[in-house]
Each structure stands twice: as structure tokens, then as C-alpha cells.
C-alpha positions, 0 to 999 in steps of 0.5 A: 105120898111115900116117895120111897118106892119111886126112888127105889125104882130109879136104883132098879133102873140104874144098871139099865141106864148105864147101857149094860157095861162092856169091855170095849170103849167102842161100845160106850162111844156115842155114835156120830150118825143115827145107829138104828140097831142101838136106837131099837134096842134102846127104845124096846128096852126102855119100854120092857123095863118100864112095863115090867116094873109097873106090872111088878109094883102093881102085883107085888107093892100095891097088892098089899094095900086096899084098892079104891076108885081113882082118887086124888090127894093133897100131900103137899104139906108132908115131910117138909116137902122133901118127898117133893124134891125126891120126885124132882131128883128122880125125874131129873136122873132118869130124863138125863140117862134117857137122853144120854142113851139116845145120844149113844145111839146117834139120835139128833138132839130134839129127839133126845129131849122129846123121847129121852129127857121126858122118860122120868116124867112119863114113868113117874106119872104112870106110877101116879096114876097107880097111886090114884087107885090105891086107897093108902095114897091118891094121885098127887098133883104136887108129885106131878109138878115135882116130876115136871120141875125135875124134867124141866131142869134138864131139858131147860139147860140143854135148850139154854146152854147145851150143857148140864151146868146144874146137876140135882144130886143126893146124899145120905147119912144114918139118923136115930129117928128111924129106930123111933118109927121103923115102919115109916123110916125103915128097919135096915140101912137100905130101908133108911136110905130110901124112906128116912127123910131125915138122912136125905139131903138134895142138892143143886150142884153148880159147875163154876167154870161153866158159868166163868168160861174164861176163868182158871177155875178147875172144871171139876169144882162145883158149888153145892146148895142143899136141902134137908130136914130133921125131926120127922117121924111121920109125914105131918106133925103127930102128937104121938111123936114129940119131935122138933121138925125143922128144915136145914139149908146147906152150902158145900163144894162138890165134885163134877165126876163128868169133868175127870179126864179119862181115855176109858169110855166105860169109866166115864160111863161109870163116872156119869152114873155116879155123878148123882151122888154128892161127894162129901166136903166141908159144909156150913148148915143153916137151920132155925137154931142157927149155923152148924159147921160140918167138917164132912157132910154126907 
């Protein structure tokens, strides 16, 4: 399964997930009690945007590919599983912002988790059904499991700690692999940002102070563990492309933008949206060839 369209959907929805920025801090302040106009606006807007996006995908994306009877596919061995991590990332981020929108509306915590945090899983599962009717792809249980994992990471932490101590984040750097197979990995930088798995790294970012409440550690400091891969010119090894495919594991530091103190509610909202991106720091990489130190890794 090509994950790029689903990651692209997240980018399309981000302006909506940021709650239509306002100049007034009061607009961004979460309601202490149920604010029905806000809640109704959120629910109607989510339904409308999700429906329009699904219709758009059906008419624009899938129209270019031959349709078929509903079928499943096993793509778990593709792209060194980076596409699956990408699914988890998207489900986590969409669920996080879905829950926060309901929190902004004054909806109670249980309903935030039931109706908001599951936004990513529900939406991506609907897209997966569309894949099932496309001869090019197919319904992937591996994708569904990855979607559930991302949603579970958010919901589990809220139930266990009532906060997000571990965040799923993303970083990207340009590689030379895309030019060797631009149809799969992208012709432009924007396409490569979505499609070139060689340049994508996914991070589990741990907020250290949240685990050690009595420590003097700064609240913004995170420890990040990353996963990536190189040498992928197609989903699986292909004799047409002679490359050395291998996994990469990283350890680095990161910044929790949500911990930056500001009296501006709209700025806090902006920080929260961009907190999905891992901040570049000195990084240690480990792969089958050995260890590599990066002064700044993207």
C-alpha cells in the first residue's frame, strides 16, 4: 500500500485541525463546560471535511486506477514497514487533534476519547475500504493494525497518565534515491516529502520530565528514538534496482513545543500543530554497517 495519499490527507486536514485561527485568545481557550455551538461546529465540520475528502479521493485519486471487486492484500513486507509506521503516525496525530477539538468544545474526557481520538482510525479505515475496491492496491489488515496502534498510543496514554508523555513525530530529508525512481518516490520536493521513504524518519519522542516529576529536567526536553530506512527504490527488493536496503535506528534529543510557556492561546495552538515535527539535534544512527554520528539530523 502506498501510504503517501493518506499522509497527504493529514496535511490537507491540518488547517482544520488547527481550529481556524483567530486573533482573540478567548477563541482558543478550551471551554470549562460543554459549549454546544462549538461541539456542533466541530462535529459537523469533521463530518463534512472527512466526507468531502473521501469523495475527492474516490473521484480524483482512484479514478486513475482500474477498479475491482473488494479484495485484500498482504503488503506487510513492503518499504521495510515504514509505510506501516506512517499509518500509525497519521492515526495518532489525527486522533490527538480530534480529541483536542472536543476538549476545546468542553466535551467530557470519555467522549473526547470515544469520538475524537478515534477520528484517525475511523477515517483511515474508510480510505482502506476504498483501497479494497482498487485493483492497484487492496484492503490491508496490516494497515488497519497500524492505524489501531497509532490510535491506541494516544488513548492508552490518556487513560494511564492523563497526558501524552510519548509523542509520535516525523522528520524528512532529501535523498538521491527519488531521482532513480521518480514515479514511485516523487518528482518534486513536495512529492518526495510524501512518497520517498528513504528520507522519512519516524520518532517516539519521550518527555523526560513527565517521567521524573521531581527532577530538575526542563519540561521541554525530550529523548527521541527514531526509525528509518535506505536503499528502497520500490516496495520490495527488485532486481531492476540494485541497491543495498537496510534499516536505520536513531537516538537523539527533541523539543516538546507544548511545554513552551506563552500567554498567547493562538501561539500555543500553533506550537501544538507543529509539535508533530521532530526538531533537528545531534543524532546517533545505528545500522547494519555500524554507527554514524550526525551533527544535525532531519
